[in-house]
VOTOR-671327 format. One line per 8 residues: number of its first residue (from 1); their letters; for each residue x, y, z of C-alpha. Coordinates in steps of 0.02 Angstrom, whole numbers. Example, Ala and Ser with C-alpha at 12.3 -4.5 7.8 and 13.67 -1.06 7.14 Angstrom:
<sites>
1> as> 615,-225,390  684,-53,357
</sites>
This chain:
<sites>
1> xxxxxxxx> -3161,-3134,6233  -3340,-3178,6189  -3314,-3145,6004  -3167,-3264,6015  -3281,-3402,6083  -3398,-3378,5937  -3251,-3377,5815  -3183,-3535,5897
9> xxxxxxxx> -3350,-3621,5870  -3346,-3568,5688  -3167,-3629,5669  -3219,-3801,5734  -3368,-3798,5616  -3260,-3751,5467  -3131,-3887,5501  -3268,-4015,5531
17> xxxxxxxx> -3350,-3964,5366  -3183,-3983,5277  -3158,-4153,5357  -3328,-4214,5299  -3300,-4149,5121  -3128,-4227,5103  -3191,-4387,5184  -3331,-4400,5056
25> xxxxxxxx> -3204,-4375,4916  -3086,-4508,4984  -3219,-4637,5025  -3307,-4607,4860  -3151,-4633,4754  -3097,-4782,4860  -3264,-4871,4844  -3275,-4829,4660
33> xxxxxxxx> -3105,-4902,4615  -3132,-5059,4719  -3300,-5087,4632  -3221,-5048,4463  -3076,-5168,4490  -3190,-5309,4548  -3313,-5280,4407  -3192,-5279,4261
41> xxxxxxxx> -3224,-5407,4124  -3061,-5504,4117  -3124,-5641,4000  -3099,-5537,3843  -2945,-5543,3734  -2918,-5357,3717  -2810,-5294,3574  -2745,-5155,3684
49> xxxxxxxx> -2665,-5282,3800  -2768,-5222,3947  -2809,-5343,4089  -2994,-5302,4086  -3125,-5175,4035  -3295,-5108,4082  -3422,-4993,4001  -3511,-4868,4113
57> xxxxxxxx> -3641,-4733,4090  -3652,-4573,4191  -3695,-4390,4165  -3771,-4417,3993  -3618,-4503,3921  -3530,-4670,3907  -3360,-4716,3979  -3248,-4856,3917
65> xxxxxxxx> -3131,-4903,4060  -2982,-5018,4038  -2856,-5076,4167  -2675,-5117,4127  -2577,-5225,4248  -2420,-5131,4199  -2454,-4993,4073  -2503,-4963,3892
73> xxxxxxxx> -2368,-4955,3759  -2355,-4767,3781  -2361,-4692,3955  -2479,-4541,3956  -2411,-4374,4015  -2572,-4323,4104  -2580,-4469,4227  -2701,-4432,4370
81> xxxxxxxx> -2647,-4483,4546  -2780,-4509,4679  -2693,-4461,4841  -2745,-4290,4906  -2918,-4352,4953  -2835,-4465,5082  -2706,-4339,5142  -2833,-4198,5161
89> xxxxxxxx> -2951,-4310,5258  -2817,-4359,5382  -2748,-4183,5402  -2920,-4106,5432  -2963,-4249,5551  -2803,-4221,5649  -2845,-4035,5658  -3012,-4083,5735
97> xxxxxxxx> -2923,-4195,5859  -2814,-4048,5912  -2956,-3920,5921  -3080,-4028,6016  -2983,-4159,6114  -2811,-4084,6144  -2863,-3904,6177  -3022,-3962,6265
105> xxxxxxxx> -2937,-4107,6355  -3015,-4073,6527  -3188,-4094,6454  -3164,-4226,6321  -2999,-4318,6336  -2944,-4345,6517  -3059,-4433,6640  -2978,-4446,6814
113> xxxxxxxx> -3097,-4588,6856  -3020,-4689,6714  -2840,-4630,6727  -2789,-4475,6823  -2649,-4403,6716  -2598,-4226,6664  -2660,-4161,6497  -2485,-4160,6420
121> xxxxxxxx> -2465,-4345,6459  -2634,-4386,6382  -2587,-4292,6223  -2420,-4382,6212  -2506,-4551,6235  -2628,-4503,6097  -2490,-4453,5976  -2382,-4603,6018
129> xxxxxxxx> -2525,-4726,5994  -2560,-4660,5819  -2380,-4669,5762  -2331,-4832,5849  -2491,-4913,5787  -2443,-4881,5606  -2264,-4943,5632  -2325,-5105,5712
137> xxxxxxxx> -2456,-5133,5577  -2331,-5100,5437  -2203,-5218,5514  -2331,-5359,5526  -2387,-5334,5346  -2207,-5342,5285  -2165,-5497,5386  -2188,-5677,5330
145> xxxxxxxx> -2348,-5681,5431  -2420,-5551,5313  -2400,-5663,5161  -2567,-5745,5201  -2695,-5605,5187  -2835,-5698,5278  -2721,-5739,5423  -2661,-5560,5425
153> xxxxxxxx> -2837,-5489,5429  -2884,-5600,5578  -2731,-5541,5675  -2767,-5359,5633  -2944,-5379,5700  -2880,-5441,5868  -2756,-5297,5872  -2899,-5175,5846
161> xxxxxxxx> -2998,-5259,5986  -2848,-5241,6101  -2831,-5057,6053  -3016,-5029,6084  -2999,-5099,6260  -2835,-5008,6290  -2903,-4838,6243  -3048,-4859,6366
169> xxxxxxxx> -2919,-4887,6504  -2835,-4719,6468  -2961,-4594,6399  -3142,-4546,6426  -3268,-4655,6337  -3299,-4520,6206  -3113,-4498,6171  -3079,-4686,6172
177> xxxxxxxx> -3192,-4724,6024  -3137,-4568,5932  -2955,-4618,5954  -2990,-4793,5891  -3059,-4712,5734  -2907,-4598,5721  -2792,-4748,5749  -2875,-4841,5605
185> xxxxxxxx> -2883,-4689,5491  -2697,-4657,5521  -2658,-4833,5461  -2766,-4805,5307  -2686,-4640,5257  -2512,-4704,5297  -2548,-4850,5180  -2578,-4725,5042
193> xxxxxxxx> -2430,-4611,5085  -2296,-4739,5128  -2345,-4892,5026  -2470,-4870,4886  -2406,-4707,4811  -2218,-4750,4822  -2250,-4920,4743  -2346,-4840,4601
201> xxxxxxxx> -2206,-4714,4574  -2080,-4857,4560  -2188,-4943,4429  -2209,-4782,4329  -2023,-4743,4337  -1979,-4918,4275  -2100,-4905,4130  -2033,-4735,4077
209> xxxxxxxx> -1857,-4807,4083  -1910,-4953,3973  -1894,-5082,4112  -2019,-5216,4162  -2089,-5174,4335  -2083,-5303,4473  -2259,-5371,4501  -2234,-5371,4690
217> xxxxxxxx> -2262,-5182,4698  -2437,-5197,4629  -2475,-5346,4741  -2422,-5252,4898  -2519,-5096,4850  -2677,-5197,4817  -2662,-5283,4987  -2656,-5115,5077
225> xxxxxxxx> -2796,-5046,4970  -2904,-5196,5017  -2871,-5164,5202  -2925,-4984,5179  -3084,-5043,5093  -3137,-5150,5241  -3089,-5020,5372  -3184,-4874,5297
233> xxxxxxxx> -3358,-4905,5368  -3298,-4937,5548  -3198,-4775,5543  -3354,-4678,5493  -3451,-4754,5638  -3313,-4715,5763  -3300,-4535,5703  -3487,-4512,5727
241> xxxxxxxx> -3493,-4604,5893  -3442,-4452,5996  -3616,-4380,5962  -3704,-4534,6033  -3679,-4578,6217  -3763,-4746,6189  -3608,-4793,6089  -3466,-4718,6191
249> xxxxxxxx> -3534,-4700,6368  -3575,-4879,6411  -3479,-5011,6505  -3455,-5113,6347  -3405,-4973,6227  -3248,-5067,6175  -3351,-5223,6133  -3469,-5114,6030
257> xxxxxxxx> -3320,-5044,5934  -3254,-5220,5904  -3420,-5278,5833  -3425,-5126,5719  -3264,-5186,5637  -3347,-5354,5602  -3499,-5265,5531  -3383,-5170,5415
265> xxxxxxxx> -3318,-5337,5351  -3490,-5413,5322  -3558,-5259,5233  -3407,-5239,5120  -3401,-5426,5085  -3577,-5419,5017  -3544,-5272,4900  -3373,-5335,4848
273> xxxxxxxx> -3447,-5505,4804  -3587,-5420,4708  -3466,-5311,4609  -3352,-5458,4572  -3501,-5561,4512  -3449,-5703,4628  -3617,-5721,4715  -3750,-5634,4816
281> xxxxxxxx> -3710,-5678,4998  -3873,-5632,5084  -3809,-5709,5246  -3703,-5553,5272  -3861,-5450,5299  -3923,-5571,5431  -3754,-5566,5518  -3747,-5376,5509
289> xxxxxxxx> -3922,-5353,5582  -3886,-5480,5719  -3727,-5388,5769  -3820,-5222,5769  -3953,-5294,5885  -3815,-5355,6002  -3738,-5180,5998  -3906,-5101,6042
297> xxxxxxxx> -3925,-5222,6186  -3749,-5188,6250  -3783,-5001,6244  -3910,-5019,6385  -3770,-5062,6506  -3731,-4935,6644  -3674,-4769,6572  -3515,-4683,6628
305> xxxxxxxx> -3597,-4512,6617  -3713,-4552,6761  -3571,-4554,6887  -3390,-4551,6835  -3398,-4421,6699  -3515,-4310,6799  -3391,-4311,6943  -3252,-4265,6823
313> xxxxxxxx> -3351,-4122,6745  -3401,-4054,6915  -3225,-3992,6944  -3228,-3896,6780  -3384,-3795,6825  -3336,-3725,6994  -3305,-3547,6933  -3473,-3542,6843
321> xxxxxxxx> -3567,-3600,6997  -3487,-3459,7096  -3519,-3325,6964  -3647,-3186,6987  -3816,-3231,6917  -3796,-3419,6930  -3949,-3440,7042  -4059,-3357,6911
329> xxxxxxxx> -3982,-3458,6770  -4004,-3617,6872  -4191,-3583,6886  -4204,-3538,6700  -4119,-3699,6646  -4225,-3804,6763  -4382,-3726,6693  -4336,-3724,6510
337> xxxxxxxx> -4213,-3866,6482  -4218,-4001,6614  -4379,-4082,6553  -4272,-4158,6415  -4097,-4148,6490  -4129,-4264,6636  -4095,-4444,6681  -4278,-4482,6644
345> xxxxxxxx> -4340,-4352,6519  -4520,-4294,6535  -4537,-4259,6350  -4648,-4388,6265  -4551,-4512,6160  -4381,-4463,6232  -4297,-4605,6327  -4131,-4524,6371
353> xxxxxxxx> -4057,-4349,6378  -4001,-4278,6209  -3814,-4306,6183  -3808,-4375,6360  -3813,-4198,6433  -3907,-4187,6599  -3957,-4020,6675  -4046,-4068,6836
361> xxxxxxxx> -3923,-4012,6970  -3823,-3854,7001  -3663,-3950,6969  -3724,-4016,6802  -3781,-3844,6745  -3616,-3763,6797  -3512,-3892,6705  -3611,-3865,6546
369> xxxxxxxx> -3591,-3675,6554  -3507,-3657,6385  -3637,-3763,6296  -3780,-3669,6378  -3700,-3504,6331  -3671,-3552,6149  -3835,-3646,6122  -3953,-3529,6216
377> xxxxxxxx> -3855,-3366,6232  -3756,-3336,6073  -3883,-3431,5970  -4064,-3486,5990  -4028,-3668,5951  -4092,-3723,6120  -4227,-3756,6168  -4262,-3828,5994
385> xxxxxxxx> -4390,-3719,5906  -4404,-3633,6076  -4531,-3765,6128  -4515,-3717,6311  -4535,-3531,6272  -4369,-3463,6336  -4387,-3274,6345  -4260,-3151,6270
393> xxxxxxxx> -4229,-3082,6444  -4185,-3257,6505  -4060,-3277,6365  -3983,-3111,6412  -3961,-3172,6592  -3872,-3328,6528  -3754,-3218,6426  -3721,-3101,6572
401> xxxxxxxx> -3686,-3247,6690  -3563,-3333,6574  -3473,-3174,6524  -3463,-3121,6705  -3380,-3286,6751  -3254,-3264,6610  -3210,-3086,6657  -3048,-3081,6759
</sites>
């Protein structure tokens, strides 16, 4: 049983590691090709018939890159397709969603103080929102409304704001922001799978057959690729937000998420303009910093964890509070951990409890049983650097208490 808990932790770690690696690969290739496309010199009459070219240096060598709007006279056999970076990122991210939020729904997904629903309903809502979100987005892009890209981007922003608010009315604050990131990432990967790659296959097939490809396929693919470019940075923030209560556990978490999408636009606009050599819009930095200051101010609003989430977690920890050895563990945690994990930490320079975890009351300690067991029993991660001098015997008591509660 206890080895399984350790293995489960390692499974989550491995999937998270995979998700980060594939995410780096996808974001790196996406940013590179956007910068490459914007930076191409298109004012040169190239004998090859290419639309533009650029010379680059890296790794001790020089690269001569040319872009063809259709294709060169002879289609190469070893054409490289950039797709698995996107697919692997989404698949590993969905695996994390299942491992952490679906299988740990009582702790992380469902908050009865927000919406008291069974776990299975919450999971269905989660799955439905991801799939329906893509279908709605795709339909809007394909409609007449989507012909104007600026108009389309404005509408999509308001849809994302509505989703941010809607998720906070269904899930816990932590899960709401995470789901907004998953919602956006699903749209991005679906763009690659359902639009960009099929369109490119049509173009390649036409060229191999000796036909002239319809230019609309490239135009549509570029539109979706541009959307992905502007959505990338907000998705990264939302995926990291579950580690920072100041982002997810405040009254205005959905407003914070909405502003993050605007920050993604201002940051990418600056770099896209720079790469395209169309200017150096320094105003974007002022706008970005201003929005970040507003976000920091909004984060000081009342935190859900102080009341609602604590009440929800209290129900989860009943068996640990009743387990043999809890009184001793309670005293150990108060003596070794609560100076930091409290509403007003006593540790110098610490203004709020790490990760929003408070360990001041018996209820709080009981509800955090698994974390205490993993962080201070299975490992010596807490207290950090053993600054409060937790003794080996105290760690053994934590292990015995948790394992005793888990024993049928």
